[in-house]
N, C-alpha and C positions, 0 to 999 in steps of 0.2 A: 336935555333933549328939547328939541324945538317942537312947535306945534306940527310941523310937517312930519316929524318922526312918529308922533303919536297917531296922527290921522292918516297915515299911509294906508293904502289899500293893498289887498293881496293880489298876486298876479291874476290877470284876467278880469278883475273887478273894475267897475267904472271909477274914474278918477274925478267925476264931477262933484262939486261941493254940495253937501246935503242942504236941505232947506233950513232956514234959521229957526231957532226955538220960538214957539208961539209967544206973542206979547201978552196973552191972557192966560196966566197960570191957573191951574186948578188947585184948590185948597185940599189938603189932606186932612181927613177927619181924625179926631183924637182916638187913641186906642181905647177900647172898652175897658171898664174896671170890672171887678168881680161880679157885680150885679148886671153886667151887660150894657150899662149906660156909658156914653162917652166920658172919659176921664178928663176934666178940664185942666188937670195939672200935667197931662202928657205933653212932652216936648214936641211930639209929632203934630200937634195942632198948629204949631208955629211954622212947620215946614211947608214949602210950596213946591209942587211938582209942575213942570212945564207940560205942554201938550204931549200926548202919548203917541203922536204920529211917529212911525218908525224912523224916518230921516231925522226928525227933530230930537227924538230920544237918543239916537246914535251920536248926533252932534253934541248933545249935552254930556254923554258918556265920555267923548273925547276931551271936552273942556274939563271935566272932573279929573280925568287921567293926567292932563297937563299940569294941573295944580298939584296933584299928589306927587307926580314924578319929580317935580322941582324940589320937593322936600324929602324925597326918598333916598337918603344917603346909602342905606344898606343895599338896596337893589342895584343902584348905579355902581357902587364900589365892588360889588360881586361880578360886575361886567354884564349884567342883564340888559336886554334890549326889549323895549315895548314894540311888539310886532303889529298888534291890532287890538282895538277896543271898540265895543259897541254896547248897546243896552243889554246888560246881563251877561256879557261875555268878554273875555280878554285872552290874548295869547302873548306870552312872554318867553324869551329864549335866553340861554346862557351857555357859553362854552365852558367845559370842565377843564380847569387849569391843574397843573401839577400840584399846586399847594391846596387843592381841594380833594386830594385822594387820601385814603386811610391806609392802615397797615396791611391791608390785603391788596393794595394797588388799584382799588376801585374807588369810584366817587363816594365820598362820605355822605351818608344818608341825610345828614343835617343840611347839606347844601342843596340836595334834591328837594327836601322839605321846604327850604327857603324859597326856591324857585316856584314851587307849587303855591306856596303861601302868598307870594307876590302877585301871581296871576289871580288868585282868589280875591285878594284885596282890591285889585282894579275892577274885577267883575262886580263885586258886591257894593262897591262905591259908585257904580256907574249911574245910579238913579238920583244922584245929587242929595244923598243923605249920608252924613258921616256914619260909617258902619265899621264895626270891629269884629274880630273873630271871637266867638264864645267857646268853640270847641273844634278840634281838627283831628283827623287820624289819617294814616298813610299805610299803604301796603306796597312794598318793594317787590317787583316782579322779575326784574332782570338787572344785572350790574351795568354801570356806565363807567367809562374810563377817561383818563386825561385825553383831551383833544376832541372828545365827543361834543356835539352840539345838542343840548337838551331843549325841548320845546314843551312848555306847559300851556294847555288850553283849558280855560275855566268856562263852565257852562252853568248858568242858573237853572236849578231844578224846580224850586218853589219858594215863593215869598208869602209870608202870612204875618199880619201885625207888624211887629218890629224885627221879625226873624226871617232868616233865609237859609236855604240849603243849596250848596254848590258842589259840583263834581269837577275835579281837575285831573286831567290825564297828562302824564309826563311821558314823552316819547323821544326816541333817538332813531333817526332814519325810518320812522314809521313803526318801530317796535316799541311796545309799551314797557317803560322802565318802572313806573309807579302809578298808582291810583290813589288820589287824595280826596277826602270828603271834608268840606268845611261848613260849619254852621255859624251864621253871622247874627249880629244884633245891632240894630241902628241906634245911635245915640241921639238922633233927631235933628241935628243942625245941618244946614246946607253946606256944600263944599264951594259952590260958586253962586254968585248973585244972578238971579234970572229976572 
């Protein structure tokens, strides 16, 4: 996927290039230890966050997504498309193929989970801190079938310390197919150099 694909805008959105990331990054303080004091061994002390201006944060999110997408064999081989990414959010879509259906003739839940998980990954890594899933759950609300285009939209709900909570809604033509909640944990290293 090219930079153009990841940074594409939704219909009706401005296609102007966002402002560049601030040259003066803000240091992230170390996570507190049990006594409430900053823990000098925390890897977060080594992370640097760029300016939190919305345009700069969204540009950084796109840069992080480009780096991750280049190494994401699973999402690409499943035919996923990165529709949009911004700070704390991502939208990824996937067509349900015949080889993704189960014995009931509906989309296998594992593929729907994989789509939601990919949107979750791009949203929680949008802040330029390598972040992994620590727990996820999903509720399937309607079946999907071969030929359906599923769209997973991830939204950041809350970040605290090295943790985050994200909700991902998977839809087909506007109908909710699944609701996914992901809990993330930052491992502290940056994705791109700022």
